N, C-alpha and C positions, 0 to 999 in steps of 0.2 A: 452071810451077813453083808449088807451093802456098806462099802467103805466110802464111796462117793455117791451122792444122790442129788440130782437136780429135778425139781418138781415144778413144772409150768413156769420156768424162770424167764424173766425179761429184764433187760438192762438197756436204758436209753440215755441219751445225752441231748442237751439243749443245743440247737443249731445257733451258730454265730449270726449276729444281725448287723455287723459293722459297728460304727460308732453310734453310741446312744447315751442318753442321760441315765445316771444311776437309778433314778426313781422309776424310769420306764423299764429298765432291765429287771428291777426287783418286782415290778408289777407283773411282768410276763411270767417270772418264776412262781409268784404266789398264785397266779391264775391257773398255772399248770396247763397251759394251752398245748394240747397234743399235736396241733398242726405244726409246731416248731420243734418237735422231737425227732431225733434220729434213733431208731431202734437197732442197737448192735446185736441184740439177741431178743427173740420173742417166742414164747410158748415152747421152750426147750425142756425136755424131760428125758432122763436116762439114769441108769444105775450102773455102778461098777462094783462087782462083788470082790471080796477079799481074794487076792491072788490073781485077779484078772488084769489084762493089759488092754487098754482101749486107745485106739488111734482116732484123732480128730482131723479130718481132711476137708478141703474146700478151697475156693479161689481166694485171692487177697481181698480183704474187706468182708469176709464171710462171718466174722465174729469169733474166730478160733482163739485169738489172743485174749479177748475179753472173757471167754469161757474159762481159760486157764487162770486169769487174774481172779475170777470169782472163786474158783476151786482153791486157790492159794490164800484166799481171805484178804486180798489186797483191795477189794472193793465189795460192796454189798449189792444184792439184786434189788431192783426197783419193784419187781413183782415176783411172786413165787418164793421158794426156799432152796437153799443150798446147804447140804450137810456133808462134812468130811470128817472121818474118824481116824485118829492116829497121828503120828508125827509126820509132817510134810517137809520134803526138800524140793525146792522149785528152781529150775533153770529157765527163766522166762526170757531174759534178754542179756546181751553182753554187758557184764559188769554190774548187774543188778545185785544190790545188797553189799557192794564193795565201795570203798572210799579210795580215790586215786592218790591221795596224799599219804596214806598209810602204807606200810610195807606189806608184802605178801603174808608174812607170819601174823602181823597185826590184823589183817583182814580175815585170815582163817579164824582167829580167836573171836573177832567181832561177829562173823557169820555164824560160827558155831553157837555163840551165846544167843543169837536171835532164833536159832533152831532149838533152843532149850538144852544145850549141852553145857555141862559145868566146866569150869576152868581146868580142874584136875584131869577129867576125861579128855578134854581137848588136847592137853599136853601129851597125854598117852597116845593119842591118835596122830599127833603132828608129824612124826616120822613117816608113817605110811601115807599120809596125805601128800607130803612133799615128794616121796618116792613115786607114787602113782602119777602125780602131775608132771614129773620130769623137770620141774622148775630149777632144781639144784640150788646154787648159791644165790640165785635171784630172789629166793624167798625172803631175804632180808633187805631187798631193794624196794623203793616206792612203786606202787602199782602203775604210776604214770610212765614208768620206764619199760613196762611190759608191752609186748605185741598183743594183738587181739587174740591170737591163738593161745598165748600163754595165759591170758585171763580166763579163757574158756577152760583150759586144762585145770587150772587151780579151782575154779568154781565147781566143775564137775567132780573133781577129786574130793572136795569138801562134802558135796551132796551125797555121794555114794559111800563115803567112809564113816559118816555119822550114823549109818544104819537106820534110814527112815522107813516108815511103814508105807508111805506113798511117795512116789517120785513123779514130779511134773516136769516135762521137757518141751521146750518150744524152739525147735530148729537150731539151737545154738551150736550143736555139734558140727554143723556145716562149716563153721569158721576154722575148726582144727584141721591138722594135716591128716593124711590118709592113715598113717600108722596109729595115731592117737584115736582116730575115729574107730578103727578096728578094735583097739583096746577098750574103748567105751562100750561098744556093742557087746563085747565078750562079758564085760562087767554087768551090763543090763540083763543079759541072758542068765547070768549067775544070780542076779537080783530076783528074777522071775522064778528060778528054780527053788529059791528059798521062800516062795509064797508071798512075795511083796506085790504091791499094786502099782501099776504104771498108767499114767495118762500122758499121751504123747501127741504133739502137733508136728506135722512134717509134710513137706511137698515131695519128699523122696519116696515115691510109691514102691520102688523096688525093694527097699529095706524094711518096710512096715510089716510084711508077713513074718519076718524073722523076729520082730519085736512085740507084735500084738496079736491077740486072737480075735478081737472084735474091733469094729470101727463105726463111727457115725460121720455122715457127710453133711456139712453145714453150707448153706447158701443164703445170702441176705439175712443172716441171723436165725434161720429156721433149719430144723433137721429135715433133710431131703430123704435120707435113707439110713437105716440102722441094720447091722447084721454082721456076718463074718467079715474079717478084714479082706479076704480075697474077693468076696462078692461085692463089697462096697467100693474097693479100689478099682475093680474092673469096670463097674458101672460108671464111676467118676471118670476114668480114663476114656471110656466109650463116648461120653458126652463131650469131653474136651476134644476128642478126635473129630466128632461130628461137627462141632462148632468151628473147627479150623478148616473144614472142607468148603 
């Protein structure tokens, strides 16, 4: 059964035109002039079956983060359809879903509620969330006092401890220290062994074969190649090497 399915998906944004009168801006939007559109994704189709792990690779600006935002339901496609089944936990960018004036504990409760976890269950999980994150007594301090690594550790701990069906990750683990990154990779491996689904964006080619079994390569919003993670990452690395010569 497909847990994630993109079918001929396109996502575009209107290009900026500098200063302009409001009526002119609205006229351009209503006319839907395709000449002024930037396509972040176009004609993207793929499926991720239950228990599979898919890596999304490509250069900066290829559309990887837009793809994850669509999978997370943060935006809607302009063309095609996106279908995701099950509870989703998403680590898309540093501090996403957190409020910097709230304490770590308050952010855990807020984030868990957004993921559909009830207050009682959140309190039951609080101890293991704090323990895994290594935040310690800082859990009762405002998030604005945290380092970037501490924020990542807390966000990841919430995501993996609420037992999601689908985990979306976008490079955020690169902010953490080496020891915590190893801890996260071990938890993701355990996540996979339990038949959960992973969609991962990363520039770290070396670690992807340990995380994913399949990959797609995006460039300028389109799928260049789809296949096993080894075949796709090697093809991508080969093009990057050739371009550098």
